C-alpha positions in Angstrom: 122.7 104.8 108.3 123.5 105.0 112.0 120.9 107.7 112.4 118.3 105.6 110.7 119.0 102.7 113.1 118.8 105.0 116.1 115.4 106.3 114.9 114.1 102.8 114.4 115.3 101.7 117.9 113.7 104.8 119.5 110.5 104.0 117.7 110.4 100.4 119.1 111.1 101.7 122.6 108.5 104.4 122.3 105.7 102.2 121.1 106.6 99.2 123.3 105.7 96.6 120.7 107.1 93.1 120.6 108.0 92.2 117.0 105.8 89.2 115.9 107.5 86.3 114.1 104.1 85.1 112.9 103.3 88.2 110.9 103.8 91.9 110.6 102.2 94.5 112.8 101.2 96.5 109.7 101.3 96.3 106.0 102.7 99.4 104.0 101.8 99.6 100.4 103.6 101.5 97.6 101.3 102.9 94.9 102.8 103.5 91.4 103.7 100.2 89.8 102.6 98.2 92.9 98.9 98.8 93.2 98.2 100.6 89.9 99.8 100.4 86.5 100.6 104.1 86.5 104.2 104.0 85.3 102.9 104.0 81.8 101.0 107.2 82.6 104.2 108.8 83.9 106.0 107.7 80.7 103.5 109.8 78.7 103.7 112.9 80.9 107.5 112.7 81.1 107.8 112.4 77.3 105.5 115.4 76.9 107.7 117.5 79.3 110.9 116.4 77.5 109.5 117.3 74.2 108.6 120.8 75.4 112.2 121.1 76.6 113.3 120.3 73.1 114.5 116.7 73.5 113.6 113.1 74.1 114.0 111.2 77.4 116.3 108.2 77.0 115.1 104.7 78.1 118.0 104.6 80.6 116.8 107.9 82.2 113.2 106.7 82.2 114.2 103.5 84.1 116.3 105.6 86.6 113.2 107.8 87.3 111.0 104.8 88.3 110.1 105.2 92.0 111.6 108.7 92.3 110.0 111.8 93.6 109.4 114.8 91.3 112.5 116.6 92.5 114.8 113.8 91.6 112.8 113.1 88.4 113.5 116.6 87.1 117.2 116.4 87.9 117.5 113.1 86.0 115.5 114.5 83.1 117.5 117.7 82.8 120.8 115.9 83.0 119.7 113.4 80.4 118.7 116.1 78.0 122.0 118.0 78.6 120.2 121.0 80.1 121.4 123.2 83.0 119.3 122.8 86.1 117.8 126.3 85.9 115.2 126.7 88.6 112.6 128.6 86.4 112.9 126.1 83.6 112.6 123.2 86.0 109.6 124.7 87.6 107.9 125.1 84.2 108.7 121.4 83.4 107.3 120.4 86.7 104.0 122.0 86.0 103.8 120.3 82.6 104.4 116.9 84.3 101.9 117.6 87.0 99.2 118.9 84.7 99.5 116.1 82.2 99.7 113.4 84.8 96.6 114.8 86.6 94.7 114.6 83.3 95.7 111.0 82.8 95.1 110.0 86.4 91.6 111.5 86.2 90.8 109.2 83.3 91.3 106.2 85.7 94.2 103.9 86.5 94.4 100.2 85.8 95.0 98.1 88.9 98.0 95.8 88.9 97.1 92.1 88.7 95.7 90.9 92.1 96.1 94.2 93.8 92.4 94.8 94.7 92.0 91.3 96.1 95.2 91.6 98.0 94.1 94.9 99.6 90.8 93.4 100.6 92.5 90.3 102.1 95.0 92.4 104.2 92.2 94.6 105.5 90.0 91.6 106.3 92.8 90.1 108.3 92.8 93.1 110.5 96.2 94.6 109.8 96.6 98.4 110.0 97.7 99.6 106.6 99.4 102.6 105.0 99.7 103.9 101.5 103.3 105.1 101.2 104.1 106.9 97.9 106.6 109.3 96.4 103.7 110.8 94.4 102.5 114.2 95.7 99.2 114.5 97.6 97.2 116.1 94.8 97.9 113.3 92.4 97.6 110.6 95.1 94.1 111.8 95.9 93.1 111.3 92.2 94.6 107.8 92.3 92.7 107.0 95.5 89.4 107.6 93.8 90.1 104.4 91.9 92.1 102.4 94.3 89.8 103.0 97.3 90.6 105.0 100.4 88.9 102.4 102.5 91.9 100.1 102.1 94.2 102.4 104.1 94.4 103.4 107.7 96.8 106.3 106.8 98.4 107.7 103.7 101.8 109.3 103.3 102.9 111.2 100.2 106.3 112.2 98.9 105.6 115.9 99.4 104.7 115.4 103.1 108.1 114.3 104.4 111.5 115.9 104.6 113.1 113.4 102.3 111.3 111.1 99.8 112.3 107.6 98.8 115.0 106.2 98.6 115.4 107.8 102.1 113.4 106.1 104.8 111.3 109.1 105.9 108.1 108.1 104.2 108.1 104.6 105.8 109.2 105.9 109.2 106.4 108.5 109.0 103.8 105.8 108.1 104.9 103.6 110.9 104.8 106.5 113.3 101.2 107.4 112.3 100.1 103.7 112.7 101.8 103.5 116.2 104.1 100.6 115.3 107.9 100.3 114.8 108.8 100.2 111.1 111.0 97.2 111.8 107.8 95.2 112.5 106.1 96.2 109.2 105.9 94.6 105.8 106.3 97.0 102.9 105.2 96.0 99.4 107.3 97.6 96.7 107.9 97.3 92.9 111.1 99.4 92.4 114.7 99.5 93.6 114.2 103.0 95.0 111.1 102.0 97.0 112.6 98.8 98.2 115.7 100.6 99.4 113.6 103.2 101.3 111.7 100.4 103.1 114.9 98.5 103.9 116.5 101.7 105.3 113.5 102.2 107.5 114.1 98.7 108.9 110.9 97.1 107.3 110.7 93.7 105.8 110.1 94.1 102.0 107.9 92.1 99.7 109.2 93.0 96.2 106.7 92.6 93.3 108.6 94.0 90.3 106.7 95.9 87.6 108.8 97.8 85.0 112.4 97.0 86.0 114.2 94.3 88.0 114.7 94.7 91.7 117.8 93.1 93.3 117.6 91.0 96.4 118.8 92.3 99.7 118.4 92.1 103.5 114.8 91.5 104.6 113.6 91.2 101.0 111.5 88.5 99.4 110.3 88.5 95.9 107.0 87.5 94.4 105.9 87.5 90.7 102.6 89.3 91.3 100.0 90.1 93.9 97.6 87.5 92.6 96.5 85.1 95.4 98.2 87.1 98.1 96.2 85.9 101.1 96.7 86.7 104.7 98.6 83.4 105.1 100.9 84.3 102.2 101.6 87.7 103.9 102.6 86.0 107.1 104.7 83.5 105.2 106.5 86.2 103.1 107.1 88.2 106.3 108.6 85.2 108.1 110.8 84.5 105.1 112.0 88.1 105.0 113.0 88.3 108.7 114.5 84.8 108.6 116.7 85.8 105.6 117.9 88.8 107.6 118.6 86.6 110.7 120.6 84.2 108.6 
């Protein structure tokens, strides 16, 4: 954690920004479960992979996987099925998951309630934006066909950073690409894994739970959905998050 703090501090000195108390310098969006209802798609592909491995993924393991990158997903799956983590077998399971998920993503993904309007409102307000996801680049590109690439200044995927969420690397990388300190950003997340990653990066976090509850924490505020998330609401949620931390 000390290293993360040092990296955040260095970022602030390097970019020379003053943190605004009226609103974030950028908005960083998670994808799965936040902008698109893709967790149901992942449930199908994970079930297919587990079945090919000769078992059934438990509901507890499925919940633990939410927000994870593929490496951690496979470890949870193999442990849940009581299988040794054999590299060749894990590689085959990975291909099953990727192939099946790509097929389902290509069929189109349903937006989460209010997501498209919220994306438009944030861009219209002039904030730089990033898509920050643990999903790999190939699948993310399929999802962006439906979400709309025009909503994002930059995109960062889980296979493009040294450590995926819950480590802070994806959010730190997004902030670096945008030229702002992560501590002056608002991240929008739906999972405990994603919220922890954003928190570790120093960002304020707007939590909009999807499949599983997300606990409160420093610099976190909760919202039931993205419906009616206007620019003024973004500013208010960011102010609440940084005020909670200061308190």
